[in-house]
matplotlib code that plots the C-alpha trace (Angstrom):
import matplotlib.pyplot as plt

x = [-48.3, -45.6, -45.8, -47.0, -43.7, -41.9, -40.8, -41.2, -44.8, -45.8, -49.4, -51.0, -53.5, -56.9, -55.9, -56.6, -54.6, -51.0, -48.3, -47.2, -43.5, -41.5, -40.1, -38.6, -36.3, -39.2, -39.3, -36.2, -38.0, -39.5, -42.0, -43.5, -44.4, -46.2, -48.2, -48.9, -50.1, -52.1, -55.5, -54.9, -54.3, -58.1, -57.8, -56.2, -53.9, -52.9, -52.4, -50.1, -48.0, -47.7, -47.0, -45.3, -43.6, -43.6, -47.3, -46.7, -43.6, -45.9, -48.6, -46.2, -44.6, -48.0, -48.9, -45.9, -46.8, -50.2, -49.1, -46.9, -47.9, -47.3, -48.5, -46.1, -46.3, -44.9, -44.9, -44.6, -44.3, -46.5, -46.9, -48.8, -48.6, -47.9, -49.4, -49.3, -49.8, -50.6, -50.9, -53.7, -53.0, -56.3, -57.0, -60.6, -60.1, -56.8, -56.1, -54.2, -55.0, -54.2, -54.3, -53.4, -52.4, -51.9, -50.2, -53.2, -55.5, -56.2, -56.8, -55.6, -58.2, -58.5, -58.4, -58.6, -58.7, -57.2, -59.2, -62.3, -64.3, -62.1, -62.7, -61.4, -60.0, -58.2, -55.7, -55.6, -52.9, -51.4, -51.6, -49.9, -47.0, -46.7, -46.3, -43.9, -41.6, -41.6, -38.3, -39.2, -37.0, -38.5, -40.5, -39.8, -38.1, -37.1, -37.2, -39.9, -40.3, -40.9, -43.3, -45.3, -45.8, -46.6, -49.3, -50.6, -53.4, -55.0, -55.1, -58.0, -58.3, -60.1, -58.0, -54.6, -52.0, -50.5, -46.9, -48.4, -47.7, -44.2, -43.8, -45.3, -43.5, -40.1, -41.1, -41.9, -38.9, -36.7, -38.5, -39.7, -38.5, -41.6, -40.8, -42.8, -43.2, -44.4, -47.3, -48.0, -48.1, -50.6, -52.8, -53.0, -53.7, -56.5, -58.1, -57.1, -58.1, -61.5, -63.2, -61.7, -61.3, -62.9, -63.6, -61.8, -63.0, -62.3, -64.9, -65.1, -64.4, -60.9, -61.8, -60.6, -63.2, -64.2, -67.3, -66.3, -69.0, -66.8, -64.6, -64.2, -63.5, -67.0, -69.1, -72.3, -71.4, -72.8, -69.6, -67.5, -65.2, -66.6, -66.5, -63.8, -61.8, -62.1, -60.6, -57.8, -57.1, -56.7, -54.5, -52.2, -52.0, -51.7, -49.3]
y = [-59.6, -60.8, -60.4, -63.4, -63.6, -64.3, -68.1, -67.8, -66.6, -65.3, -65.0, -65.9, -63.1, -63.9, -67.1, -67.6, -69.8, -70.7, -69.8, -70.9, -72.4, -73.0, -76.5, -77.5, -80.1, -82.3, -82.9, -85.1, -87.3, -90.5, -90.9, -87.3, -88.5, -91.7, -89.3, -86.8, -89.3, -91.3, -89.9, -91.2, -94.8, -95.5, -99.2, -102.1, -102.4, -98.7, -98.6, -101.9, -100.4, -97.0, -98.0, -101.5, -102.3, -98.6, -98.2, -98.0, -95.5, -93.4, -93.2, -92.2, -89.4, -88.1, -88.0, -85.9, -83.6, -83.3, -82.6, -79.5, -76.2, -74.6, -75.3, -76.5, -74.7, -75.2, -73.0, -73.4, -70.5, -70.3, -68.2, -65.5, -65.9, -68.8, -72.0, -72.9, -76.2, -75.7, -78.4, -77.2, -78.2, -77.5, -80.0, -80.6, -79.9, -81.1, -81.3, -79.8, -76.8, -76.0, -72.2, -70.1, -66.3, -63.7, -60.2, -58.5, -60.2, -59.2, -62.7, -66.3, -68.7, -72.3, -74.7, -78.0, -79.2, -82.7, -83.9, -85.7, -83.4, -83.3, -80.6, -80.6, -81.3, -77.9, -78.8, -80.4, -82.6, -79.9, -77.4, -79.9, -80.7, -77.0, -76.0, -78.9, -78.0, -74.4, -74.1, -70.8, -70.0, -68.8, -71.6, -74.5, -76.4, -76.3, -80.1, -81.2, -84.4, -83.0, -80.3, -83.1, -85.0, -82.0, -80.8, -84.4, -84.6, -81.4, -82.9, -84.8, -85.3, -87.8, -86.9, -88.1, -88.6, -92.1, -90.7, -89.7, -93.1, -93.0, -89.4, -89.9, -93.4, -91.6, -89.0, -91.6, -93.5, -90.4, -89.1, -92.2, -95.8, -97.7, -100.9, -100.7, -97.0, -97.7, -99.9, -97.3, -94.5, -96.3, -97.2, -93.6, -92.3, -94.7, -93.8, -90.2, -89.6, -89.2, -87.2, -89.2, -87.7, -84.7, -83.5, -80.3, -77.9, -74.1, -71.4, -68.3, -66.2, -67.9, -69.9, -73.5, -75.5, -78.8, -81.0, -82.2, -82.2, -80.9, -78.6, -74.7, -74.7, -76.0, -73.0, -75.3, -75.6, -73.2, -72.7, -72.3, -69.2, -66.3, -66.2, -63.5, -65.4, -68.6, -66.9, -65.4, -68.9, -70.4, -67.3, -67.9, -71.7, -71.7, -74.5]
z = [-7.1, -9.6, -13.4, -15.3, -16.9, -13.8, -13.0, -9.2, -8.7, -5.3, -6.7, -10.0, -10.9, -9.9, -8.2, -4.7, -2.5, -1.6, -0.7, -4.1, -4.2, -7.3, -7.2, -10.5, -8.9, -8.4, -12.1, -11.7, -9.2, -11.0, -8.2, -9.0, -12.4, -11.1, -8.8, -11.4, -14.1, -11.8, -12.9, -16.3, -15.1, -14.9, -16.0, -14.4, -17.1, -17.0, -13.1, -13.4, -16.1, -14.5, -10.9, -11.2, -7.8, -6.9, -5.8, -2.1, -2.6, -4.8, -2.3, 0.4, -2.0, -2.8, 0.9, 1.6, -1.3, -0.1, 3.6, 2.4, 3.8, 0.5, -3.1, -5.5, -8.7, -12.2, -15.4, -19.1, -21.2, -24.5, -27.5, -25.6, -21.8, -19.5, -18.4, -14.6, -13.0, -9.3, -6.6, -4.7, -1.1, 0.5, 3.4, 2.0, -1.7, -3.1, -6.6, -9.4, -11.3, -14.9, -15.5, -18.5, -17.8, -20.5, -19.9, -21.1, -18.6, -15.0, -14.0, -15.1, -16.6, -15.4, -18.3, -16.4, -12.8, -12.0, -8.7, -7.6, -9.9, -12.9, -15.2, -18.7, -21.2, -21.5, -24.3, -27.7, -28.8, -31.1, -28.3, -25.9, -28.2, -29.1, -25.6, -24.8, -27.9, -28.1, -26.3, -24.7, -21.7, -18.3, -17.0, -14.8, -17.4, -21.1, -21.4, -23.9, -22.4, -18.9, -20.4, -22.2, -19.0, -16.8, -19.1, -20.2, -17.6, -19.0, -22.4, -24.3, -28.0, -30.2, -33.2, -31.7, -34.6, -35.0, -33.9, -30.6, -28.9, -29.9, -28.8, -25.4, -24.8, -25.5, -22.8, -20.4, -20.9, -20.4, -17.2, -15.4, -14.6, -15.9, -17.4, -20.6, -21.6, -25.1, -23.9, -21.1, -23.8, -25.8, -22.9, -21.5, -25.0, -25.3, -22.0, -21.8, -18.1, -16.3, -19.1, -22.2, -25.6, -26.9, -30.5, -31.3, -33.8, -35.0, -35.7, -37.7, -34.5, -34.1, -31.2, -30.8, -28.9, -28.0, -27.1, -23.7, -21.2, -18.4, -20.4, -19.9, -23.7, -24.8, -25.3, -25.0, -21.2, -18.8, -17.0, -20.2, -20.7, -22.5, -26.2, -26.0, -23.6, -25.7, -28.7, -26.6, -25.3, -28.8, -29.7, -26.8, -27.4, -31.2, -32.5]

ax = plt.figure().add_subplot(projection="3d")
ax.plot(x, y, z, "-o")
ax.set_aspect("equal")
plt.show()
């Protein structure tokens, strides 16, 4: 088992599956981003803005991704630990898992899952941008735009600042070939994926929690992370 500080994990602690393979070169492929962001394009307008004339090419690219015998894995270091994005290539249970691992944990914790049974959100907007912008070396990329888009499907926040659309639009312009990145950014932030926006709050125990019905970070859910883990997640992701 490799340490959570490694950028080429053979295994993520407590996470079954794989083999995991580190493929940062995929982040330079525009079609990768169209497929990666597809779950957020739930409206007809969003789908048209995202895929444009590249829908068939994106479907074929995603088919090839899911047919791989390995599981493409990406990582983003955070204040305490590392976020992992894993393409779970199980024939009967494909999806993308968003996990957090800390050096003091014996297993990584799942924060969100992007598949037919979406779970999340796992990140607030301040946590998302903090991970994108921290400049820490050792992950799949230090590029803030790539990091923002990589983690975007795990995000959901009802208190998105006015500048968010400009920020997301700039990332889409830099990393994709969509024709109207600014409009696409506004539409993606309005819908925010299958679970939609969630309201985030803090508490006296240092936890950063939300009210999402499908979120591991909502203590009201029976499947939520433990109180201790919720506090440790908040510390690891602190802006």
